C-alpha positions as CSV (number, residue, x, y, z in Angstrom):
1,M,0.0,0.0,0.0
2,L,2.9,2.3,0.6
3,D,3.9,2.2,-3.0
4,D,0.3,2.8,-4.0
5,L,0.4,6.2,-2.2
6,S,3.7,7.3,-3.7
7,L,3.6,9.7,-6.7
8,N,6.5,8.2,-8.5
9,A,4.8,4.8,-8.4
10,Y,2.4,6.1,-11.1
11,S,5.1,7.1,-13.6
12,Y,5.5,5.4,-17.0
13,D,7.4,6.2,-20.2
14,L,5.1,7.1,-23.0
15,P,6.4,7.6,-26.6
16,E,5.2,10.9,-28.0
17,E,3.7,9.2,-31.0
18,C,1.3,7.4,-28.7
19,I,-0.5,10.7,-27.8
20,A,-3.5,11.0,-30.0
21,Q,-3.6,14.3,-31.7
22,R,-6.8,13.7,-33.6
23,P,-9.8,11.5,-32.9
24,A,-10.4,8.1,-34.6
25,D,-12.1,8.3,-38.0
26,K,-15.3,7.0,-36.4
27,R,-16.1,7.4,-32.7
28,D,-17.0,3.8,-32.0
29,Q,-14.1,2.4,-34.0
30,S,-11.6,3.4,-31.3
31,R,-9.9,0.4,-29.7
32,L,-11.1,-1.1,-26.4
33,M,-8.9,-2.9,-23.9
34,V,-11.2,-5.1,-21.8
35,V,-9.6,-5.8,-18.4
36,N,-11.5,-8.3,-16.2
37,T,-10.2,-8.3,-12.7
38,V,-12.5,-11.1,-11.6
39,H,-11.1,-13.7,-14.1
40,N,-7.7,-11.9,-14.6
41,T,-8.1,-11.6,-18.3
42,L,-7.3,-9.0,-20.9
43,Q,-8.9,-8.7,-24.4
44,H,-8.3,-6.3,-27.3
45,R,-11.5,-5.3,-29.1
46,N,-13.2,-2.4,-30.9
47,F,-15.3,0.0,-28.8
48,D,-18.5,-0.9,-30.5
49,S,-18.2,-4.4,-29.1
50,L,-19.2,-2.9,-25.8
51,V,-22.7,-3.6,-26.8
52,D,-22.0,-7.3,-26.5
53,I,-20.2,-7.0,-23.1
54,I,-22.8,-5.0,-21.2
55,G,-25.7,-7.2,-19.9
56,P,-29.4,-6.5,-20.4
57,K,-29.9,-5.9,-16.7
58,D,-27.0,-3.4,-16.5
59,M,-27.1,0.4,-16.6
60,L,-24.7,2.9,-18.1
61,V,-24.3,6.2,-16.3
62,V,-22.9,9.1,-18.3
63,N,-21.8,12.7,-17.7
64,D,-23.9,15.0,-19.8
65,T,-21.8,18.1,-19.3
66,K,-21.1,20.1,-22.4
67,V,-17.8,21.8,-23.3
68,F,-18.3,25.5,-23.9
69,P,-16.0,27.9,-25.9
70,A,-13.9,29.0,-23.0
71,R,-10.9,30.2,-24.9
72,L,-11.2,33.9,-26.0
73,F,-8.9,36.3,-27.7
74,G,-9.3,40.0,-27.3
75,K,-7.6,43.4,-27.4
76,K,-6.9,46.0,-24.7
77,Q,-7.7,49.7,-25.3
78,T,-4.0,50.2,-26.1
79,G,-4.3,47.6,-28.9
80,G,-2.3,44.9,-27.0
81,N,-3.4,41.2,-27.4
82,V,-5.1,39.4,-24.5
83,E,-5.9,35.7,-24.2
84,V,-8.8,34.9,-21.8
85,F,-9.4,31.4,-20.5
86,L,-12.7,31.1,-18.7
87,L,-12.5,28.6,-15.8
88,E,-16.2,28.1,-15.3
89,F,-19.4,28.9,-17.2
90,P,-20.4,32.5,-16.6
91,T,-23.4,33.1,-14.4
92,S,-25.7,36.0,-13.8
93,K,-28.3,36.8,-11.2
94,I,-30.4,38.2,-14.0
95,P,-30.4,35.9,-17.1
96,D,-29.9,37.6,-20.4
97,S,-29.2,41.0,-18.7
98,G,-26.1,41.4,-20.8
99,Y,-23.7,40.9,-17.9
100,S,-22.3,37.8,-16.3
101,L,-19.5,37.0,-13.8
102,T,-16.9,34.2,-14.0
103,T,-13.3,33.3,-13.0
104,A,-10.6,33.3,-15.6
105,L,-6.9,33.1,-16.4
106,I,-5.5,36.1,-18.3
107,K,-2.5,36.0,-20.6
108,A,-1.0,39.2,-22.0
109,S,2.4,40.9,-22.3
110,K,1.2,43.5,-19.8
111,R,-1.7,42.7,-17.5
112,P,-4.9,44.7,-18.3
113,R,-5.8,47.2,-15.6
114,Q,-8.8,46.5,-13.4
115,N,-12.1,47.6,-14.9
116,A,-10.4,48.4,-18.2
117,P,-12.4,47.0,-21.2
118,I,-11.1,44.1,-23.2
119,T,-12.8,43.8,-26.6
120,I,-13.4,40.2,-27.7
121,S,-15.9,40.8,-30.5
122,D,-18.7,43.1,-31.6
123,N,-21.0,41.1,-29.3
124,L,-18.7,40.4,-26.4
125,S,-16.3,42.2,-24.1
126,C,-14.9,41.8,-20.6
127,S,-13.0,43.4,-17.7
128,I,-11.2,42.3,-14.6
129,V,-13.2,43.0,-11.5
130,E,-10.8,41.5,-8.9
131,E,-7.5,39.7,-8.6
132,L,-8.0,36.3,-7.0
133,G,-4.3,35.1,-6.7
134,D,-2.6,32.2,-8.4
135,G,-3.0,34.0,-11.7
136,K,-6.8,33.9,-11.5
137,V,-9.2,36.9,-11.8
138,K,-12.9,37.6,-11.3
139,L,-14.1,38.6,-14.7
140,Q,-17.2,40.5,-15.8
141,L,-18.5,39.6,-19.3
142,Q,-20.6,42.1,-21.2
143,Y,-22.5,40.5,-24.1
144,N,-25.3,41.4,-26.5
145,P,-28.5,40.2,-24.8
146,K,-30.3,40.0,-28.1
147,I,-28.2,37.0,-29.1
148,G,-27.5,35.7,-25.6
149,L,-24.3,34.6,-23.8
150,I,-24.0,31.1,-25.3
151,E,-24.3,32.4,-28.9
152,A,-21.8,35.3,-28.1
153,L,-19.3,32.8,-26.8
154,K,-19.9,30.4,-29.7
155,Q,-19.2,33.2,-32.2
156,A,-16.1,34.5,-30.5
157,G,-14.6,31.6,-28.6
158,Q,-12.7,28.5,-29.2
159,I,-13.1,25.0,-27.8
160,P,-10.3,24.6,-25.2
161,L,-8.2,21.6,-26.0
162,P,-5.9,19.9,-23.6
163,P,-2.3,21.2,-23.5
164,Y,-0.9,18.0,-25.0
165,I,-3.0,18.4,-28.2
166,S,-1.1,20.5,-30.6
167,R,-3.0,22.9,-32.9
168,K,-1.1,25.7,-34.7
169,D,-4.2,27.9,-35.2
170,G,-6.4,26.7,-32.3
171,S,-9.3,24.3,-32.3
172,T,-10.7,23.3,-35.7
173,E,-14.3,22.6,-36.9
174,E,-13.5,18.9,-36.4
175,D,-12.6,19.6,-32.8
176,V,-15.9,21.5,-32.3
177,K,-17.8,18.3,-33.2
178,R,-15.5,15.6,-31.9
179,Y,-14.4,17.1,-28.5
180,Q,-17.9,16.7,-27.3
181,T,-20.0,13.7,-26.5
182,V,-23.1,13.0,-28.6
183,Y,-25.2,13.2,-25.4
184,A,-23.7,16.5,-24.1
185,K,-26.5,18.8,-22.8
186,E,-25.5,21.0,-19.9
187,P,-22.9,23.8,-20.8
188,G,-20.3,24.2,-18.2
189,A,-17.1,22.1,-18.9
190,V,-13.8,23.4,-20.0
191,A,-12.6,19.8,-20.8
192,A,-14.6,16.9,-22.2
193,P,-15.5,13.8,-20.2
194,T,-13.4,11.9,-22.7
195,A,-14.5,8.3,-22.1
196,G,-17.9,9.3,-23.5
197,L,-16.4,10.5,-26.8
198,H,-16.4,7.0,-28.2
199,F,-20.2,6.6,-28.1
200,T,-22.4,7.1,-31.1
201,K,-26.1,7.6,-31.3
202,K,-26.4,4.3,-33.0
203,M,-24.5,2.6,-30.2
204,I,-26.8,4.2,-27.6
205,N,-29.8,3.0,-29.6
206,D,-28.4,-0.5,-29.9
207,L,-27.8,-0.6,-26.1
208,S,-31.4,0.6,-25.5
209,Q,-32.7,-2.1,-27.9
210,R,-31.0,-4.7,-25.7
211,G,-32.7,-3.4,-22.6
212,I,-29.6,-1.7,-21.2
213,S,-30.7,1.5,-19.5
214,M,-28.8,4.8,-19.4
215,A,-28.9,7.6,-16.8
216,Q,-27.2,11.0,-16.6
217,V,-25.3,12.9,-14.0
218,T,-23.6,16.3,-14.6
219,L,-20.1,17.1,-13.5
220,H,-18.7,20.2,-15.1
221,V,-15.1,19.3,-15.8
222,G,-12.8,22.1,-14.7
223,Y,-9.3,23.2,-15.6
224,G,-8.0,21.6,-12.4
225,T,-8.3,18.2,-14.2
226,F,-5.0,19.1,-15.8
227,A,-3.3,20.3,-12.6
228,P,-0.2,18.3,-11.9
229,V,0.2,16.4,-8.6
230,R,3.3,17.8,-6.9
231,R,3.2,16.0,-3.5
232,S,5.3,12.8,-3.2
233,N,2.7,11.3,-0.9
234,I,-0.5,11.4,-3.1
235,T,-2.8,11.6,0.0
236,R,-1.5,15.1,0.6
237,H,-2.6,16.4,-2.9
238,Q,-5.5,18.9,-2.8
239,I,-8.0,17.9,-5.4
240,H,-9.9,20.6,-7.3
241,R,-13.7,21.0,-6.9
242,E,-16.2,20.8,-9.6
243,Y,-20.0,21.4,-9.8
244,I,-22.2,18.3,-9.9
245,N,-25.9,17.5,-10.2
246,I,-27.3,14.0,-9.6
247,P,-31.1,14.1,-10.2
248,I,-33.5,12.0,-8.3
249,T,-34.5,10.2,-11.6
250,T,-30.9,8.9,-11.9
251,V,-30.9,7.7,-8.3
252,E,-34.2,5.9,-8.8
253,K,-33.0,4.2,-12.0
254,I,-29.8,3.0,-10.4
255,N,-31.6,1.6,-7.4
256,E,-34.1,-0.1,-9.6
257,R,-31.3,-1.8,-11.6
258,R,-29.5,-2.8,-8.5
259,L,-32.7,-4.6,-7.2
260,R,-32.8,-6.5,-10.5
261,G,-29.2,-7.6,-10.1
262,G,-27.8,-5.3,-12.7
263,R,-24.3,-3.8,-12.7
264,I,-23.6,-0.1,-12.8
265,W,-21.2,1.0,-15.5
266,A,-19.7,4.4,-15.1
267,V,-18.6,6.1,-18.3
268,G,-15.5,8.1,-17.3
269,T,-13.8,9.1,-14.1
270,T,-15.9,12.2,-13.8
271,T,-19.1,10.0,-13.5
272,V,-17.3,7.9,-10.9
273,R,-16.5,10.9,-8.8
274,A,-20.0,12.3,-9.0
275,L,-21.8,9.0,-8.1
276,E,-19.4,8.1,-5.3
277,F,-19.7,11.7,-3.9
278,G,-23.4,11.3,-3.9
279,A,-23.0,8.3,-1.6
280,M,-20.5,9.7,0.8
281,A,-23.0,11.2,3.4
282,T,-25.1,8.1,4.0
283,G,-23.4,5.2,2.2
284,K,-26.2,5.1,-0.3
285,L,-26.6,7.2,-3.4
286,E,-28.6,10.4,-2.8
287,P,-29.7,13.2,-5.2
288,I,-27.3,16.1,-4.8
289,Q,-26.5,19.4,-6.4
290,G,-23.4,21.4,-5.4
291,W,-19.6,21.2,-5.4
292,C,-17.7,17.9,-5.5
293,D,-14.2,17.7,-4.2
294,L,-14.0,13.9,-3.8
295,Y,-10.5,12.6,-4.2
296,I,-10.2,8.8,-5.0
297,Y,-7.0,6.9,-4.6
298,P,-6.1,3.3,-3.6
299,G,-7.9,2.2,-0.5
300,F,-11.2,3.9,-1.4
301,K,-14.3,1.9,-0.9
302,F,-16.7,2.1,-3.9
303,R,-20.3,2.1,-3.0
304,V,-22.1,2.8,-6.3
305,I,-20.2,1.7,-9.4
306,D,-19.2,-1.8,-10.5
307,N,-17.4,-1.3,-13.8
308,L,-15.7,1.6,-15.5
309,I,-15.2,2.8,-19.1
310,T,-12.2,5.1,-19.3
311,N,-9.4,6.3,-21.4
312,F,-5.6,6.0,-20.9
313,H,-4.4,8.8,-18.6
314,L,-1.4,10.9,-18.0
315,P,1.4,9.6,-15.8
316,N,1.3,10.6,-12.2
317,S,-2.2,12.0,-12.5
318,S,-5.1,11.8,-10.1
319,L,-7.1,10.0,-12.8
320,M,-4.6,7.1,-12.6
321,F,-5.0,7.1,-8.8
322,L,-8.8,6.7,-9.3
323,V,-8.6,3.8,-11.8
324,S,-5.9,2.1,-9.6
325,A,-8.3,2.2,-6.7
326,L,-10.7,0.1,-8.8
327,C,-8.3,-2.4,-10.5
328,S,-4.9,-2.0,-8.6
329,R,-2.0,0.1,-9.5
330,K,0.2,-2.8,-10.6
331,N,-2.6,-4.2,-12.9
332,L,-3.1,-0.7,-14.4
333,L,0.5,-0.1,-15.1
334,D,0.8,-3.6,-16.7
335,C,-2.2,-2.7,-18.9
336,Y,-0.6,0.5,-19.9
337,Q,2.7,-1.2,-20.9
338,T,0.6,-3.7,-23.0
339,A,-1.3,-0.8,-24.5
340,I,2.0,1.0,-25.6
341,K,3.3,-2.3,-27.0
342,E,0.1,-2.9,-28.9
343,G,0.0,0.6,-30.4
344,Y,-3.0,2.0,-28.4
345,R,-3.6,5.7,-28.6
346,F,-3.5,7.7,-25.3
347,F,-5.2,10.6,-23.6
348,S,-8.3,12.6,-24.6
349,Y,-8.6,11.6,-28.3
350,G,-7.2,8.1,-27.7
351,D,-8.6,4.6,-27.1
352,A,-10.5,3.2,-24.2
353,M,-10.4,0.7,-21.4
354,A,-13.3,-1.3,-19.9
355,V,-12.4,-2.2,-16.3
356,I,-14.7,-5.0,-15.1
357,T,-14.7,-5.8,-11.3
358,R,-18.1,-7.4,-11.2
359,T,-19.3,-10.0,-13.8
């Protein structure tokens, strides 16, 4: 267990060519490594074969958050360039008032003065309201209420891609479509819940035809998901917090499937964190709306999920800690070495794993 809590125990060497820079030609034709911890087996399949792996009594739970155009480029009154990265979806006490507040990171050769306007587009501008420390600011957005905030951001902003995906001129039209799940509904994420990127509407329909139910939670993936872990003892790492919503309908569906003997499949680590956070207070899943700061690492007792669909994650990341808590660190690292040898594609646009702990 001591090794399991040591940061350098989650290190592995990844050739740069293994980092996926673009998505697979078709979402459901990504590769799928199926890791069964009950029978100690490993299979190499295509993602669409998941339809044959999930049982008719089972349930898939997905994160329906939607990535919004959080990366903005503007100019100061002096003409200097400014890059603005919104860290959360802007909110307003008066919807469509033309004003919203958010937190952001600002990048400029010389930091804009407080309250000085930054022009983003004809329909969008912003200004720093307050310095928050650690490079963060409280930002006021001013937008054209006739078109609304979402449209103003869509017209002016870019989809924020992870730092390991290289784009000379920023996100492309392909990224706008593919760095988003087909079931994304609730705007608020600055990073996609990437395990869900492999699903197609046809796959979801095929699963439904076989009696496999689907439920939604919302966890707005924040910029903190890319924050490096710097503590040698991973238990001392401070996890970031993210907004979640688990509706009563999802709780009822999960309970009903449990009574029928079905397994709960979480699509992505964000779904795991949301569901397990919802069970922390009483030991049973409860509807909840608020901020989640649940940090999962080896030794954690899972109360809600049985199996996990996930991507291959960065070395020394909190996402690796979470998956290791489910399937063991040694097993996970062995799988990663096999994936590298077999030419799997890693990270957000890469291939997937199915971790089965209950058959």
